[in-house]
N, C-alpha and C positions, 0 to 999 in steps of 0.2 A: 502493499500499500503505498504512494506518494504521502508531500506532508501536504499540508496546502499548495505552496507554494512553488512546490516540486512541479505537480501536475499544473499548476497558471504558465510554467515555463515548459513547457510539456506543450503542453493544447497551444500558446501561444505561437512556440517556434512550426506547428502548424499550419496553424493560419495563419501568420505572414506567410512565408514556403510556401501556401493556396494559393495568396494574395499576390505574387509575386508571378505565378508561371498566368493565374489571369488579367494581372497587368501588361506580360511579354506576349498571353498569348491574341487578345485579343487585335492588334496591330496587325500581326501574323495574318491569319486570320482574315481578312479583311484583303490584305492586300496578296492572300493565298484564289482571295474569291473573286475580286475586281482584274486580280492581271496586274495587277501594280505595285513595281516595288520600289520604294529612294533607293536612289543610287549614289555611291558610297563618296561622294565629295558636297554633295546638300547635306544626306546625311551628319558627318563627322564635323566640321560646322556644325549644325544646331545643338548637336551634343554635347560639345565639346561649349562649349557657353556660355548653357543649362548648368550644365555639369558645377563649373566652375561656384558658380551663380548659389545653388542651392545645394551642391555633399556638404559646402564646409558648415554652413546655417542649418540641414538639417542634424549631422552631426555632435553642431553645438547641442540645438530644440532637443537630442537625446540625452543630452552628460547633464540637463538642465530643468529639465519639465518631468525626468522619469521624477527624478526624485517626489517633486509635489503630487504625485499624477501615482502608484506608486503598481507595480509588478501585471497585475490586469489589464486595468483601460491603460498604462502605455502601449501593449502590444493591439488593447483595438485602437483607442488614439489615432498611432499610427502609424496607421490599414484604411481610418473612414478623412483621415487628415487633420485641417483647418484645426488643429491646435491655440493656439495661440487666442483666434477671436472668440471661439464655445469650446473644446473641450477641456483646456485650464481651465475656467474661471468656473466650469457648468461643476468640475469637480470637487474643487478648493470649498463654491458656495457649499454644497452639500455635504463638503464632514466639516466647515466649522458651522454650519445647520443643525446636523446632529450632534457636535460635541465633542467628536474620534478624534484620537489623534491624528498625525500624521505616521507614515512607512511601518505602519499593524497593520495585522489585516483586517480588524474590523475596517479601520482606511481604505484601504485596498480594494475592499468590493459595495461600499459606497461608493468610493470613487471609479469605480467598475460600470455600476446601477445606475452612477449620472453621468455617465460619459455615452452610455450605451444607450437613452434616455438619449441622450442630446442627440448623436447617432439618430435614431429613429425618424423622432421628431424633421430633423435638420430635409432626409432623405422627401421624408412627405410633405416639406414646408415647397424643395424644391420641387416638383415636382406639380403640387397646386399652382407654380411659379414658374412655373411650361409652359401648364392649359392656359394659364391670365399677363401671359407677362404682350402676347400684342394689343387685348384691350388698359393693360394697368403703361401705360409702356411710356402712356404723353405723363401722366399722376409723377412717374417716377422722375424722370428727365425731367422735369421742371426745373426750373434756375429756386425758387423756393424749397426745395429740397436738399437740393446739393447741397449745402455745407452740415446736413445734419451725418448723411453719408459718409459726406467725409471728415468726421470726427463720433468713424461709433469705434474704433480699436481706444480709444482718446478714453472716451468717454466710461466705456467700459472696462476698461482696470484701472481708470481715474478712481469709483465703485467702487473698484475693488484693492486697489492699491490702499489707501485709508482707512480700511480696515487695517489692515497691516500695520501701516505704520501706526494706528490708533496704538493696538497696541505694545509694537515697543521702537518707542519715539528717538528712542535715547541710537541705535543699530541706525534706524535709518532718516537721520537727517543723514550723517554726512554723502551715502551713496547718491538720496536721492540730491544734493548741491550737484553734489556732480556731476552727477548726470544734466540735469538742466544748464550751468554753459555749457557743459559742453554741446547740447545739441541749441543751448542760443547763441555761442558762440562761433559753430563749428558750422559753414553755407555748405546746402543739399546732408546733413547729417541725418534725413529725417529713412532713409534709403540700409540705417546702419542700422535698424533697429535691432535685426535676430541677431548682427554681432554685440551687439556693443549685452546684452544682457547679461552674457555670463561673465562681461567688464566687472558691472552693477554688483555681481550675486556674489562676485570677488570683493569686492572692491566691501561688500557685504560683509562676509566669512571674516577680510579683516579687521571688519571695527570694527563685530563682538564678540571676535577672542581675543580682544585688547581693549572692554571696556569688563569684561569676566573677568581677566587676571585681573585687571586694579579690580575687580570688586563696588564694578556699579552694572551692570547689570547680574540676573541666575539666569 
């Protein structure tokens, strides 16, 4: 008999490999049916241009988000995607609402349920949106709603972040100031959010360690 965590890792790896096989099989199947195959000269430049951006960011997300999500929800979140916008906030809010600790089996189960629920709801919304995209396009593309769509992520993480900042103001203050200074003073730094996340995490860990050694936090 495997433990809960061992079983999660066993099944998670199987599902990850299955999802990878599906991702690869779909374009191969389409090309096989249509007889249209991408040439190497067109495929490789596009592949490397995309990989250079997404591979480092994805690697960073694994090390940053996995401790927050737990094992079960990590596998599920990385298969279904959209971690920053939906999966991580859903998992963290669910854990906080139920008062479970991160890194425990209970926290892992709650995070997995939250990520699964988010994935199901997202799929339903996408399905409904696909059906209504034409009649709703004039409304969604209106200038009045554009500022709201441009600020969804800042609003989401601002509301989520204030909860954790309020819990440990001493630890959060210095990383918050550093990040604000960086994004205000560096032009075009908005595209570096994914890379700066682990930098902020590292600064937070160092600050927490120093404050803990000095007896200022527990």
